[in-house]
C-alpha positions as a printed Julia matrix, in Angstrom:
886×3 Matrix{Float64}:
   2.62   21.08    5.81
   1.74   22.85    8.09
   2.39   22.14   11.27
   5.91   21.21   10.29
   5.89   25.5     8.93
   4.5    26.66   12.6
   6.98   24.25   14.24
  10.02   25.61   12.38
   8.99   29.3    12.74
   8.29   28.74   16.63
  12.67   27.86   16.42
  12.87   31.0    13.96
  11.05   33.04   16.98
  13.19   31.45   19.69
  16.24   32.62   17.98
  15.32   35.86   17.48
  18.33   38.06   20.11
  16.9    38.15   23.54
  17.65   42.11   23.45
  15.71   42.9    20.5
  11.95   42.03   21.29
   9.55   40.61   23.38
  10.31   37.24   21.47
   8.29   34.72   24.13
   5.2    36.78   23.33
   4.88   35.7    19.44
   6.32   32.04   20.36
   3.89   31.51   22.69
   0.72   32.66   21.04
   2.17   30.31   18.23
   2.86   27.08   20.14
  -0.89   27.78   21.47
  -1.52   27.15   17.75
  -0.07   24.35   17.51
  -1.49   22.96   20.16
  -4.81   23.5    18.75
  -4.08   21.81   15.45
  -2.38   18.68   17.83
  -6.38   17.88   18.88
  -7.78   18.95   15.69
  -6.58   15.96   13.49
  -9.84   13.64   12.52
 -10.53   15.27    9.43
 -14.11   16.33    8.56
 -13.74   18.74    6.29
 -13.76   19.21    2.34
 -10.01   17.69    1.7
  -9.42   20.42   -1.35
 -10.56   23.72    0.4
  -8.19   21.79    3.59
  -5.46   21.36    1.43
  -5.92   24.99   -0.22
  -6.16   26.58    3.46
  -3.16   24.7     4.27
  -0.9    26.1     2.06
  -1.55   29.63    2.97
  -0.66   28.51    6.09
   2.61   27.37    5.13
   2.96   30.14    2.59
   2.5    32.97    5.54
   4.75   30.92    8.16
   7.37   30.99    5.47
   7.17   34.54    4.93
   7.57   35.23    8.23
  10.72   33.52    9.06
  12.21   35.14    6.07
  11.28   38.29    7.69
  12.25   37.41   10.52
  15.74   36.36    9.09
  16.19   39.75    7.28
  15.61   41.72    9.66
  17.28   40.59   12.65
  20.04   40.92   10.54
  19.47   44.47   10.25
  19.21   44.68   14.0
  22.5    43.02   14.17
  23.84   45.08   11.27
  23.07   48.61   12.88
  26.01   50.94   13.37
  24.11   53.38   16.46
  21.83   53.09   19.06
  18.66   55.18   17.3
  19.19   52.65   14.19
  18.86   49.68   16.19
  15.77   51.06   17.92
  14.26   51.88   14.59
  15.49   48.16   13.24
  13.67   46.87   16.41
  10.45   48.82   16.38
  10.12   47.5    12.56
  10.62   44.07   13.36
   8.13   43.72   16.4
   5.53   45.73   14.34
   5.47   43.16   10.95
   6.05   40.45   13.43
   3.05   41.13   15.54
   1.18   41.12   12.35
   2.07   38.22   10.62
   1.59   36.1    13.4
  -1.82   37.43   13.45
  -3.12   36.63   10.35
  -1.42   32.87   10.98
  -3.54   32.79   13.68
  -6.53   33.54   11.92
  -6.06   31.48    8.78
  -4.87   28.51   10.95
  -8.44   28.86   13.42
 -10.49   29.34   10.07
  -8.43   25.85    8.76
  -9.75   24.51   11.86
 -13.03   25.19   12.03
 -13.08   23.69    8.07
 -12.27   20.61    9.33
 -14.98   20.13   11.75
 -17.55   21.36    9.63
 -18.43   19.15    6.86
 -18.18   15.36    6.04
 -15.2    13.91    4.38
 -15.42   13.76    0.75
 -13.54   10.37    0.44
 -13.62   11.28   -3.3
 -11.23   13.77   -3.05
  -8.58   10.72   -1.34
  -8.1     9.93   -5.35
  -5.07    9.0    -6.16
  -2.81    7.21   -8.87
  -0.54    4.61   -8.44
   2.6     3.47  -10.2
   5.58    1.67   -8.32
   6.2    -1.28   -5.74
   9.78   -3.21   -3.82
   9.92   -4.3    -0.92
   7.86   -4.22    2.16
   9.5    -6.34    5.08
   6.56   -7.54    6.55
   5.74  -10.3     9.34
   5.11  -13.55    8.37
   1.42  -12.93    8.42
   1.42  -11.55    5.54
   1.92  -14.86    3.61
  -1.23  -15.91    4.21
  -2.49  -18.31    1.01
   0.5   -18.14   -0.36
   1.93  -22.2     1.26
   1.39  -23.49   -2.36
   3.8   -20.63   -4.12
   6.42  -20.91   -1.38
   6.76  -25.02   -1.75
   6.77  -24.49   -5.69
   9.22  -22.09   -6.04
  11.36  -23.34   -3.3
  11.05  -26.91   -5.26
  12.44  -25.35   -8.51
  15.28  -23.89   -7.14
  16.54  -26.8    -5.5
  15.44  -29.8    -7.83
  15.1   -30.2   -11.42
  17.97  -29.38  -13.84
  21.8   -28.49  -13.13
  22.22  -25.98  -15.4
  21.46  -22.16  -14.33
  17.86  -21.88  -14.1
  15.29  -18.63  -14.02
  12.47  -18.65  -11.71
  10.16  -15.66  -11.86
   7.23  -14.0    -9.39
   4.95  -11.91  -11.13
   2.04   -9.69   -9.7
   0.72   -6.55   -9.5
   2.04   -3.42   -6.73
   1.57   -4.72   -3.07
   0.48   -8.0    -3.34
   4.14   -9.42   -1.42
   5.96  -10.8    -4.23
   8.95   -9.57   -2.37
   7.69  -10.8     1.17
   7.24  -14.23   -0.46
  10.56  -14.05   -2.17
  12.09  -12.89    0.89
  10.76  -15.65    3.02
  11.78  -18.32    0.32
  15.32  -16.8     0.27
  15.74  -16.69    3.84
  14.59  -20.37    4.43
  16.55  -22.95    6.34
  16.36  -25.46    3.16
  17.59  -22.59    0.97
  20.46  -21.65    3.15
  22.03  -25.01    3.31
  21.11  -25.59   -0.27
  23.39  -22.8    -1.87
  27.31  -21.75   -1.19
  26.57  -18.39   -2.04
  23.42  -16.15   -1.52
  23.06  -12.35   -2.95
  19.98  -10.45   -3.58
  20.3    -6.89   -5.67
  17.16   -4.47   -5.72
  16.79   -2.85   -9.4
  13.6    -0.77   -9.4
  11.57    0.96  -12.24
  14.95    3.85  -12.47
  17.35    1.49  -12.21
  21.54    1.79  -12.52
  22.66   -1.58  -14.3
  26.34   -0.53  -12.59
  25.16   -0.06   -8.7
  23.32   -3.46   -8.96
  27.14   -4.51  -10.03
  28.74   -3.12   -7.35
  26.03   -4.17   -4.92
  26.23   -7.93   -6.02
  30.04   -7.61   -6.1
  30.03   -6.19   -2.67
  28.09   -9.24   -0.69
  29.67  -11.75   -3.14
  32.87  -11.42   -2.11
  32.27  -10.72    1.92
  33.51   -7.65    2.04
  31.72   -5.27    4.45
  32.48   -2.15    2.65
  32.49   -0.64   -1.34
  36.02   -2.03   -2.73
  37.51    1.71   -3.97
  38.34   -0.24   -6.99
  35.46   -0.55   -8.61
  34.76    3.24   -9.42
  37.98    2.75  -11.44
  36.3    -0.08  -13.64
  33.91    0.47  -16.33
  30.52   -2.06  -16.19
  32.26   -4.28  -18.17
  34.8    -5.35  -16.36
  32.82   -5.47  -13.13
  30.27   -7.99  -14.69
  33.61  -10.12  -15.71
  35.13   -9.64  -11.95
  31.34  -10.95  -11.04
  31.69  -13.73  -13.01
  35.13  -14.95  -12.31
  33.39  -14.54   -8.02
  30.76  -16.58   -9.15
  31.87  -19.65  -11.23
  32.5   -22.7    -9.93
  29.78  -21.8    -7.42
  26.35  -22.95   -6.32
  24.76  -19.65   -5.82
  21.22  -18.01   -5.83
  20.86  -14.68   -6.68
  17.59  -12.57   -5.66
  17.18   -9.92   -8.14
  14.23   -7.99   -6.92
  11.48   -5.5    -8.51
  12.71   -5.57  -12.22
  11.11   -3.58  -14.59
  11.95   -3.76  -18.24
  13.82   -6.64  -20.46
  16.4    -4.43  -21.19
  17.42   -4.41  -17.27
  17.66   -8.12  -17.53
  19.87   -8.16  -20.65
  22.3    -5.84  -18.64
  22.64   -8.05  -15.81
  22.18  -11.33  -16.98
  25.36  -12.06  -18.35
  27.43  -11.53  -15.17
  25.49  -14.97  -13.87
  28.04  -17.87  -15.31
  26.1   -21.47  -16.07
  28.78  -23.96  -14.58
  26.04  -26.88  -14.45
  26.22  -27.37  -10.49
  21.98  -26.26   -9.93
  22.75  -22.11   -9.54
  18.86  -20.17   -9.39
  18.19  -16.96  -10.58
  14.87  -15.93   -8.45
  13.53  -12.97   -9.86
  10.26  -10.29   -9.52
   8.27   -8.32  -11.0
   4.89   -6.79  -11.98
   5.35   -7.15  -15.64
   4.09  -10.25  -17.12
   6.49  -10.09  -20.58
   9.11   -9.43  -18.46
   8.76  -12.6   -16.35
   8.6   -14.82  -19.27
  11.51  -13.44  -21.43
  13.59  -13.83  -18.18
  12.48  -17.51  -17.2
  13.77  -20.35  -18.28
  10.96  -22.04  -19.94
   8.83  -22.34  -16.81
   5.94  -20.5   -16.39
   6.38  -17.75  -13.99
   4.43  -17.5   -11.19
   1.2   -15.35  -11.12
   0.36  -14.49   -7.4
  -3.23  -13.68   -6.5
  -5.34  -11.28   -4.33
  -6.77  -12.88   -1.2
 -10.31  -13.89   -1.02
 -12.6   -12.93    1.12
 -11.44  -15.36    4.24
  -8.07  -15.18    3.51
  -8.36  -11.03    3.73
 -10.12  -10.95    6.99
  -7.71  -14.22    8.55
  -4.7   -11.3     7.77
  -6.58   -8.83    8.89
  -7.41  -10.57   12.15
  -3.76  -11.63   12.87
  -2.58   -8.26   12.6
  -5.49   -5.98   14.92
  -7.14   -8.39   16.84
  -4.72  -11.97   17.64
  -2.93   -9.01   20.23
  -5.21   -7.14   21.14
  -8.96   -7.96   23.15
 -11.81   -5.97   21.06
 -15.42   -6.1    21.96
 -17.23   -8.65   19.46
 -19.7    -5.68   17.32
 -15.45   -4.43   16.4
 -15.18   -7.85   14.8
 -18.59   -7.3    12.95
 -16.88   -4.17   11.19
 -13.55   -5.36   10.71
 -14.74   -7.74    8.09
 -16.59   -5.5     6.59
 -13.04   -3.14    5.8
 -11.17   -6.48    5.08
 -13.29   -7.21    2.2
 -13.23   -3.61    0.78
  -9.63   -3.78    0.39
 -10.0    -6.3    -2.27
  -7.42   -8.83   -1.42
  -4.47   -6.5    -1.61
  -2.19   -7.22    1.21
  -0.32   -4.49    1.2
  -3.96   -2.21    1.46
  -4.75   -5.09    4.58
  -1.66   -4.12    6.09
  -1.56   -0.55    6.53
  -5.36   -0.47    7.15
  -5.18   -2.72    9.96
  -1.99    0.25   11.21
  -4.5     2.23   11.13
  -7.37    0.72   12.9
  -4.56   -0.26   15.91
  -3.95    3.44   16.18
  -7.65    4.34   16.62
  -7.95    1.72   19.13
 -11.3     0.92   21.01
 -13.39    3.82   19.58
 -16.05    1.74   17.43
 -17.82    5.05   15.74
 -13.74    5.71   14.26
 -13.96    2.1    12.75
 -16.94    2.77   11.18
 -15.98    6.18    9.69
 -13.16    3.8     8.4
 -15.46    0.93    6.8
 -18.06    3.37    5.35
 -15.32    5.48    3.79
 -13.58    2.62    2.36
 -17.08    1.29    1.1
 -17.06    4.96   -0.54
 -13.69    4.8    -2.27
 -14.04    1.5    -3.87
 -12.73    1.49   -8.08
 -13.02   -1.46  -10.14
  -9.01   -0.18  -11.02
  -7.76   -2.27   -8.07
  -4.38    0.4    -8.17
  -6.66    2.91   -7.91
  -8.01    1.33   -5.31
  -5.15    0.52   -3.36
  -3.95    3.85   -3.3
  -6.94    5.37   -1.92
  -6.99    3.11    0.91
  -3.36    4.21    1.57
  -4.49    7.63    1.65
  -7.05    7.57    3.71
  -4.45    5.99    6.19
  -2.07    9.22    5.17
  -4.93   11.04    5.74
  -5.92   10.23    9.34
  -2.53   10.72   10.95
  -1.9    12.81   13.63
  -0.85   16.6    12.37
   2.82   15.74   13.77
   3.3    12.83   12.17
   2.55   14.24    8.62
   5.81   16.05    7.84
   7.58   13.26    9.15
   6.1    11.02    6.77
   6.66   13.68    3.37
  10.47   13.92    3.93
  10.76   10.15    2.92
   9.87   11.79   -0.01
  13.5    13.2    -0.66
  15.46   10.02   -0.48
  15.74    8.02   -4.03
  13.89    4.81   -4.21
  14.28    2.02   -2.63
  16.64    4.33   -0.75
  18.04    2.18    2.78
  17.96    5.1     4.92
  19.99    5.72    8.25
  18.13    6.33   10.64
  20.8     8.3    12.17
  20.74   10.93    9.2
  17.42   11.21    9.25
  16.8    11.84   12.46
  19.1    14.59   12.46
  17.75   16.14    9.19
  14.49   16.49   11.26
  15.92   17.65   14.08
  17.36   20.36   10.84
  14.08   20.96    9.52
  12.65   21.92   12.83
   9.75   18.98   13.6
  11.19   17.92   16.6
  10.81   21.09   18.72
  12.16   19.75   21.83
  10.33   22.08   24.48
   6.94   20.68   23.8
   8.66   17.15   22.45
   6.72   15.49   25.36
   2.7    16.74   24.24
   2.95   14.06   21.28
   5.52   10.99   23.2
   3.4     8.51   24.66
   3.1     7.73   28.03
   5.26    4.39   29.03
   4.27    2.47   31.94
   5.58    3.82   35.58
   4.71    6.75   34.33
   1.3     9.13   35.08
   0.44   11.33   32.7
   1.49   14.11   34.86
   4.73   12.95   35.79
   5.29   12.34   31.78
   4.01   15.77   31.0
   6.9    16.74   33.06
   9.43   15.8    31.46
  11.83   17.09   28.55
  13.32   14.96   25.72
  16.08   15.92   23.02
  14.65   16.43   20.14
  16.91   13.18   18.75
  14.36   11.14   21.28
  11.31   12.58   19.98
  12.14   11.99   16.29
  12.81    8.24   17.07
   9.46    8.51   18.66
   7.62    9.67   15.46
   9.79    7.07   13.33
   8.26    3.88   15.66
   5.12    5.16   15.23
   4.98    5.03   11.47
   6.77    1.86   11.73
   4.11    0.58   14.09
   1.1     1.82   11.15
   3.2    -0.03    8.3
   3.54    3.27    6.41
   7.67    2.33    6.55
   9.41   -0.51    7.31
  12.79   -1.85    8.91
  15.69   -2.4     6.83
  18.42   -3.21    9.16
  18.44   -3.73   13.31
  21.9    -3.27   15.07
  22.76   -6.01   16.95
  21.17   -4.63   20.21
  18.49   -4.52   18.43
  17.81   -0.69   17.86
  16.62    0.35   14.17
  19.26    0.96   11.93
  18.44    1.51    8.68
  14.35    1.74    7.59
  12.98    2.47    3.9
   9.49    2.78    2.39
   7.64    0.48   -0.18
   7.21    2.06   -3.5
   3.54    1.71   -3.68
   3.26    3.96   -0.74
   6.45    6.18   -1.65
   4.23    7.44   -4.89
   1.47    7.91   -2.14
   4.45   10.52    0.0
   5.28   11.97   -3.52
   2.01   12.98   -4.46
   1.05   14.18   -1.1
   4.52   15.99   -0.67
   4.3    17.51   -4.55
   0.76   18.54   -3.39
   1.62   20.47   -0.56
   4.64   21.93   -2.35
   6.54   20.17    0.46
   8.98   19.04   -1.85
  10.72   19.6    -5.24
  11.57   15.86   -6.22
  13.92   16.27   -9.45
  15.3    12.59  -11.53
  15.81   13.41  -14.78
  12.7    11.08  -15.7
  10.57   13.5   -13.51
  10.58   17.01  -15.27
   7.27   17.97  -15.65
   5.38   20.8   -16.7
   3.16   20.6   -13.05
   7.23   20.56  -11.38
   8.29   23.19  -13.6
   5.12   25.71  -12.37
   5.39   25.08   -8.62
   9.35   24.93   -9.04
   9.98   28.2    -7.47
   7.72   28.02   -4.58
   8.49   24.93   -2.63
  11.13   25.25   -0.11
  12.89   21.65    0.2
  14.44   20.81   -3.41
  16.19   16.79   -3.8
  17.94   16.27   -6.88
  18.72   13.1    -7.7
  20.8    11.41  -10.97
  23.42    9.88  -12.33
  25.2    12.43  -13.77
  26.42   15.84  -11.79
  26.24   18.33  -14.86
  22.06   17.81  -14.79
  22.21   18.15  -10.82
  23.98   21.84  -12.17
  21.83   22.12  -14.81
  18.5    21.94  -12.37
  19.8    24.1    -9.44
  20.61   27.1   -11.74
  16.76   27.35  -12.73
  15.7    27.51   -9.15
  14.12   30.26   -7.13
  17.46   30.45   -4.62
  15.54   32.97   -2.41
  12.52   30.36   -1.56
  14.68   27.56   -1.08
  16.18   26.29    2.77
  16.96   22.48    2.17
  18.88   20.82   -0.82
  19.62   17.16   -0.76
  22.09   16.16   -4.18
  21.96   12.07   -4.46
  24.76   11.87   -7.42
  27.07    8.82   -8.2
  29.64   10.9   -10.4
  31.99   13.17   -9.28
  31.51   17.34   -9.82
  33.31   19.61  -12.33
  32.66   21.7    -9.57
  29.09   23.79  -11.24
  26.95   22.22   -8.28
  28.9    24.45   -6.04
  29.29   27.48   -8.29
  25.69   27.04   -8.01
  24.97   26.8    -4.36
  26.8    29.53   -3.95
  23.77   31.36   -4.69
  21.08   29.67   -2.04
  22.13   32.7     1.31
  18.88   31.25    2.78
  19.95   27.68    3.08
  19.37   25.64    6.25
  19.95   22.12    5.1
  22.6    21.3     2.52
  23.11   17.0     1.79
  25.47   16.68   -0.57
  25.29   12.41   -0.16
  27.23   11.48   -2.9
  31.21   12.47   -3.93
  31.34   15.91   -4.83
  34.6    17.22   -3.66
  38.15   17.27   -3.75
  38.78   20.76   -1.14
  36.86   22.16    1.55
  34.17   24.61   -0.04
  34.81   28.21    1.51
  32.0    29.5    -0.04
  29.53   27.03    2.06
  30.47   29.78    5.58
  29.01   32.54    3.96
  25.13   29.98    4.19
  24.69   32.0     7.47
  21.67   29.65    8.49
  22.69   26.25    7.81
  21.76   24.17   10.49
  22.69   20.91    8.73
  26.52   20.33    6.42
  26.83   17.03    5.17
  29.72   17.29    2.15
  30.87   14.03    0.92
  34.38   13.84   -1.24
  36.13   12.09   -3.55
  39.38   12.89   -3.01
  41.82   15.01   -1.46
  44.54   17.33   -3.87
  47.63   15.77   -3.74
  46.1    13.24   -1.05
  46.92   15.62    1.89
  44.73   16.48    4.75
  41.7    18.35    3.87
  41.64   21.61    5.43
  38.57   23.38    7.45
  38.91   27.32    7.14
  38.41   29.14   10.67
  35.88   31.05    8.66
  33.51   28.0     9.42
  32.96   29.83   13.15
  30.32   32.08   11.31
  27.88   29.32   10.97
  26.66   29.99   13.66
  23.29   27.83   13.72
  24.98   24.79   12.64
  23.6    21.87   14.44
  24.83   19.49   12.34
  28.26   18.59   10.87
  29.3    16.26    8.65
  32.45   15.22    6.57
  33.09   12.31    4.97
  34.33   10.08    1.9
  31.92    7.79    0.48
  31.24    4.04    1.34
  34.39    3.93    3.92
  33.79    2.0     6.66
  37.39    2.47    7.7
  39.9     4.95    9.35
  41.33    6.82    6.05
  44.65    8.32    5.54
  43.44   11.69    4.82
  42.3    13.27    7.73
  39.99   16.24    8.17
  42.29   19.51    9.61
  40.06   21.08   11.78
  40.52   24.9    13.38
  40.29   25.79   17.29
  37.49   28.33   15.74
  34.91   24.82   15.61
  34.57   24.83   19.06
  32.93   28.61   19.25
  30.03   27.31   17.35
  28.04   27.03   20.04
  24.84   25.38   18.87
  27.13   22.47   17.4
  25.69   19.01   18.64
  27.23   16.48   15.99
  30.19   16.31   14.74
  30.7    13.34   12.29
  34.51   13.26   10.4
  36.44   10.36    8.82
  39.1    11.5    11.08
  40.39   14.52   12.35
  43.33   16.51   12.99
  43.71   19.99   14.89
  45.98   22.64   13.81
  46.42   24.66   15.66
  46.08   22.93   18.57
  43.86   25.13   20.97
  40.07   25.56   22.06
  38.79   28.67   21.02
  35.38   27.9    23.08
  33.35   25.51   24.86
  30.54   23.19   22.76
  27.87   23.14   25.5
  25.46   21.35   23.01
  27.83   18.47   21.6
  26.09   15.58   22.0
  28.12   13.28   19.58
  31.3    13.45   18.06
  32.67   10.6    15.55
  36.23   10.44   14.22
  38.23   12.35   16.87
  41.97   11.27   16.96
  43.33   10.08   19.92
  46.37   12.57   20.21
  43.46   14.91   21.26
  41.73   13.24   24.16
  43.25   16.0    26.51
  41.67   16.66   29.93
  41.06   20.29   28.27
  38.92   18.21   25.16
  36.82   17.07   27.94
  36.23   20.16   29.69
  35.1    21.85   25.56
  32.72   19.36   25.56
  31.04   18.84   28.86
  27.98   17.12   27.49
  28.99   14.78   25.33
  26.32   10.9    25.28
  28.54    9.53   22.27
  32.05    9.45   21.0
  34.12    7.68   18.05
  38.02    7.86   17.94
  39.43    7.35   14.96
  43.76    7.12   14.6
  45.86    4.48   13.56
  48.71    2.91   15.36
  51.06    5.67   15.75
  48.2     8.15   17.02
  47.49    5.41   19.42
  51.03    4.69   20.38
  51.6     7.9    21.14
  48.49    9.17   23.14
  49.14    5.84   25.48
  52.95    7.38   26.36
  50.99   10.43   27.31
  48.03    8.95   28.89
  45.74   10.95   26.99
  43.19    8.28   26.97
  42.78    8.19   30.51
  40.97   11.1    30.49
  38.35    9.47   29.44
  37.02    9.1    32.47
  36.18   13.1    33.02
  33.0    12.42   30.24
  30.22   12.29   32.83
  27.66   12.18   30.73
  29.0     9.91   27.73
  27.39    6.49   27.3
  28.54    5.27   24.19
  32.27    5.11   23.31
  33.63    3.37   19.82
  37.47    2.96   18.83
  38.43    2.18   15.66
  42.4     0.76   14.92
  43.02    0.39   18.63
  46.51   -1.85   19.11
  46.99   -4.37   21.7
  47.84   -2.44   25.42
  47.09    0.39   24.68
  43.24    0.11   25.94
  43.06    2.7    29.06
  42.32    0.28   32.42
  38.79    0.05   34.19
  38.96    3.05   36.3
  40.01    5.3    33.0
  36.63    4.89   31.2
  33.6     6.42   31.75
  30.99    5.57   35.0
  27.85    5.73   33.1
  29.7     4.18   29.61
  26.56    1.85   28.5
  28.04    0.79   24.77
  31.4    -0.21   23.87
  32.43   -0.87   20.46
  36.04   -2.18   19.21
  36.69   -2.03   15.48
  39.69   -3.44   13.85
  41.19   -4.03   16.98
  44.34   -6.41   18.16
  43.11   -6.79   21.41
  44.58   -9.83   24.0
  42.91  -11.71   26.6
  44.32   -8.71   29.4
  42.32   -6.06   27.78
  39.44   -8.41   27.66
  39.65   -8.68   31.09
  39.51   -5.21   31.64
  36.37   -4.81   29.7
  34.2    -7.3    31.93
  34.96   -4.83   34.7
  33.13   -1.92   33.08
  30.31   -2.02   35.84
  27.35   -0.27   33.74
  28.37   -2.18   30.53
  25.34   -3.39   28.33
  27.09   -3.47   24.71
  30.42   -4.92   23.46
  31.2    -5.23   20.2
  34.17   -6.6    19.17
  35.87   -6.43   15.77
  39.2    -7.84   15.22
  41.87   -7.08   13.1
  42.28  -10.15   10.85
  45.73  -10.18   11.69
  44.98  -10.34   15.12
  45.5   -13.04   17.82
  44.54  -13.9    21.56
  45.18  -17.42   21.67
  44.18  -21.04   22.0
  41.74  -20.11   24.43
  39.5   -17.6    26.16
  38.61  -17.86   29.25
  36.66  -15.75   30.78
  37.3   -14.03   34.8
  35.27  -14.74   37.01
  33.93  -11.85   37.77
  32.9   -11.8    33.9
  30.19   -9.05   32.15
  27.73   -9.04   34.67
  25.44   -6.4    33.08
  26.35   -7.09   29.14
  22.77   -7.61   27.73
  24.26   -7.57   23.86
  27.57   -9.22   23.16
  29.18   -9.18   18.94
  32.19  -11.2    18.51
  34.19  -10.73   14.74
  37.23  -12.55   13.41
  37.73  -13.91   17.43
  40.69  -16.36   16.59
  39.92  -18.96   19.52
  39.12  -22.3    19.16
  37.88  -22.86   22.51
  35.44  -20.49   24.92
  35.5   -21.42   28.5
  32.49  -19.34   30.18
  29.61  -19.78   32.29
  25.82  -18.6    32.32
  27.39  -16.59   36.15
  29.55  -14.47   33.81
  26.66  -13.77   31.22
  24.07  -13.54   32.98
  21.92  -10.69   31.91
  22.8   -11.37   27.66
  19.91  -10.93   26.11
  21.62  -11.56   21.9
  24.75  -12.89   21.29
  26.19  -12.87   17.77
  29.34  -14.26   16.07
  30.54  -13.57   12.91
  33.81  -14.77   11.1
  34.93  -17.16   14.32
  36.18  -19.24   11.69
  38.23  -21.78   14.55
  35.65  -21.41   17.21
  34.61  -24.68   18.36
  31.4   -24.17   20.09
  28.94  -21.79   22.01
  29.77  -22.42   26.04
  26.92  -25.21   26.34
  26.17  -23.21   30.03
  24.41  -20.98   28.19
  21.19  -22.6    28.36
  21.2   -21.6    32.33
  20.5   -18.04   31.17
  16.94  -16.9    31.79
  17.2   -13.72   29.45
  18.98  -15.18   26.07
  16.63  -14.61   23.48
  19.05  -15.16   20.48
  21.99  -16.74   18.96
  23.29  -15.27   15.54
  26.05  -17.01   13.56
  27.6   -16.35   10.33
  30.85  -18.04    8.62
  31.49  -20.18   11.4
  31.9   -23.79   11.91
  28.73  -26.33   11.66
  29.83  -27.01   15.02
  29.07  -23.83   16.37
  25.61  -23.92   14.75
  25.04  -27.56   16.38
  26.11  -25.98   20.02
  23.63  -23.55   19.78
  20.59  -25.57   18.52
  21.75  -28.02   21.01
  20.98  -24.87   23.73
  18.03  -23.85   21.69
  16.78  -27.58   22.27
  17.78  -27.53   26.33
  15.72  -24.16   26.82
  13.41  -25.75   25.14
  12.73  -28.79   26.76
  13.99  -27.72   30.37
  12.44  -24.74   31.03
   9.7   -24.53   28.55
  11.25  -21.57   26.48
  12.75  -20.35   23.53
  15.82  -19.63   21.77
  16.05  -17.89   18.36
  19.17  -19.57   16.85
  20.15  -17.68   13.14
  22.71  -19.18   10.74
  24.61  -17.8     7.43
  27.47  -19.17    5.39
  28.27  -21.96    7.84
  31.55  -23.4     7.03
């Protein structure tokens, strides 16, 4: 869209060599346009005409970027001073003319935005699909009867395997209801195994089997042996794991009878009360899968229920004058009883705030959008919410179209992609960030923010508007993964297509309309199970126009994909999200404008290290560089061998590896912009290393036992103290007696994670001496044993807010509230010998949550006692969550 194109052009202008032309003059003129656009997002004009003009602005901005890249290259390649002066003059002339055209077109667009009343009929959209919107329990209004009925069907009745189906239209709350039942405490205690998988319209039976296998087996990673087995072997393996157990399997969003036929034989009937919970839009599918009982058909909310839901979402936590309530009632009624539409409109109203005229405008627009077709009505209401987004948020929203349906999207990946796309221009990120408490507007405006922080704020804004939902939170409460409801995704796909924002190619989404616009779109997302399909589609693309390619495929490539990618010389983003490589593709070093490069390898030749060539230093614009193996959460045997030339890449901010070696061991430059480095070998944590990444904020060290022992002999980890800006530090595989002393840790360290570790009690005492430590995650190796009792040292952990203990094989945990005075969230996972949570934790006034998984029942009982003590003695409350109790 126009805002994103203008922002991207700003970044390109900023990167023009300073000696070439006075680029700042054009930069500030484009910036002034962006600020005007930001203040003009209340649409009053004809949507169709506005969309046409916006597409024209995008095309002009893109053509200007291409011209800058082409002419700047001529400047840098000029062989003598006269040739250089001619090239500089030409670049300056062309840029001045291009910026003038953009300026006049944007001003025409802005005048049109404020010239007419909104033509609501242009918001008409069509709907197709749906899936798991994770909303608050307020969305479950009027579902208590359905909740009780389905829970009874799951927990009573026949001892034979039974299928219980929930059926209803998209956005009506099927998944929300099913999730509430799935997480109910009575259900938790009833079943030995509870697992869930999403099927979706574009389903793959193999993916469903692997998802269920991984979770049923209790593994945190995808077993590599799954890739070598066919679907029949996977089904047989799943059946054996479930046999003899009372299980509940939640199959979400199933569309066809064939999809049910593909998985139903995996579920054995052991006559012990196992159940399948299934959601679908299709009554025929629900009846086909159900075990003779009629499916539960969800109904729309009535007038009172609709208003009650909107009231809870908007009015319960904010104070509005009485006249807003009257308008709110009318808005709720016009949403026609569909919970999803009400929740999204509620997010819009909260953002509008206390502007009665704006509320009335929304009410009038919804009234004019009323349709007898409920699917169409829902999509029209959602479109209204989209068109009321501020300009700076629209590209962030539309970018979700690039990801496959039902994808659990890593926030770290998403943020890095947004930054590379140019959506987060850090110089003026503060223009759009909300002013927090404790700051005046002037003080806040004077601050400068990292692009990542701005992108995270925009994500939070979309979540607040109920357009995006949270999939997973990390143990310290940060958003780890997010997703998009399928109905909203269909809106997203349509709007992205209308604006030529992205071309999404799947095996069943090839159409004449796509083919016609194929050559004009700057972003390509290919989503297929077959690498041959991906290669064939890339072959049809006009490579001169494409700037971003994201590939999602499961099957390893026959190298045709890389052969096709070589043609795309102007790429900025290349994401190979699926395993396509067995060696580093040297051809990518010729794509000199790359800002984001993520490569996934399915193996290495002869199990040797994968060598990154010295020519990687040609990628001087690279911001994020990711090298990984698929679905692997540990430290692999194969490493990535980096050249010293990697330190010449001055723009590099994120370097993510599974594990690395360096040959030769030398530093060719300094990475002043490096913020995040993962997979670094402990052998290379010398003093010189700290000097060459001076602004590092996040570091993950990964090595085998020999690497750590050797680095310990040479006291290399003691150099960590020279990372003066480091806030997050992670170790993978660190053995006992290797942890450096407290004084060797960075002085500003706030988060520390140790995975697959074999620490001893003395090491735990070292961690307690870190003065600013707020978050501590300890995942012990299965073979580790630190003793029968952990008595926390007297000084304790004075600043710790978040604590996760995994496989801590002690029986007695001796600790007091004075040793954890600031603790807010406690997670205990697979601490199978632990007897209880220290009872004095009831005295910790900051404690909010105790989460327990795969521990003894006595641990849960002790947590519940703490919960009761806090309620009885202090009138406070603590959440206690538990799962898979032994």
